N, C-alpha and C positions, 0 to 999 in steps of 0.2 A: 852451357850457358843457360842462365835462369831467366824467367820471365821479365824481370825488372831490367837486366842487362840487354836483353832483346828489344825492349821498348825503346831504351836510350839508344840503341844501335839504329833502330828504325827512324827515330826522330832526328838523329844526327845525319843519317843518309838524306832524308826528305829536306833537312836545311841545305845540305850541300847541292842536291839537284835543283832546288828552287834558286839558289844563289847562282849556279852555273846558268840556268834558264834566263836569269835577269841580265846577264851580260849581253853585249852586242853580239850578233850572230856570228861575225868573223872571229871575235876574240874567243867565244865559246868553242867554236869548231877547232881553232888552233890548239887551245888548252886540253880539249878532249883527246885530240890525236897526240899530243905530247905526253899526257899524264897517263891516259888509260889505254892508248895503243901503242906507246913507247917510241913514237916517231922523233926523230931529231928535227931541230929547226930547219935544216937543210932539205930533210925528206920532206917536211910539210911545205917548204917553198917549192919544191919540185912538183909535188902532187896537187897543189893549190894553183900553181902557175904565177906565184907572187915573187918579189925579190926577196933574198934571205934576211935582210934587214928587217922587211915588213913581218915576216913570219916571227922573228924574234921579238919585234915590238908587241905584236898581237898576243904572243905567250905572256910577255911580262906584264903588259898592261892587265890582261885577264887575271893573272895571279894578284896582282895589287888590287884590284876591284874585289876580288873574291875574299882576300884576306881582310880588306876593310868592311865588307858586308858581314862576314862571319864575326868579327870581333865587335862590331856594333851590336849584332844580335845577341852575343853573349853577355855584353854589358846591360841589356834590358832585363 
């Protein structure tokens, strides 16, 4: 990987981290547990002590907000 590719990768990584950090805490936590730790919504609901539907809603809402944020940033 060359310096230019590395720079783009680091920039993309920072944008993603910043977008996740801007999410409400509960949504960010659910998203990170699902995407980066590979937990299912059921596993998240059990580990967080929340209803399954709430876990699913948090993951979905986080994904929608994250997508919207990243698309808006791309259009700038």
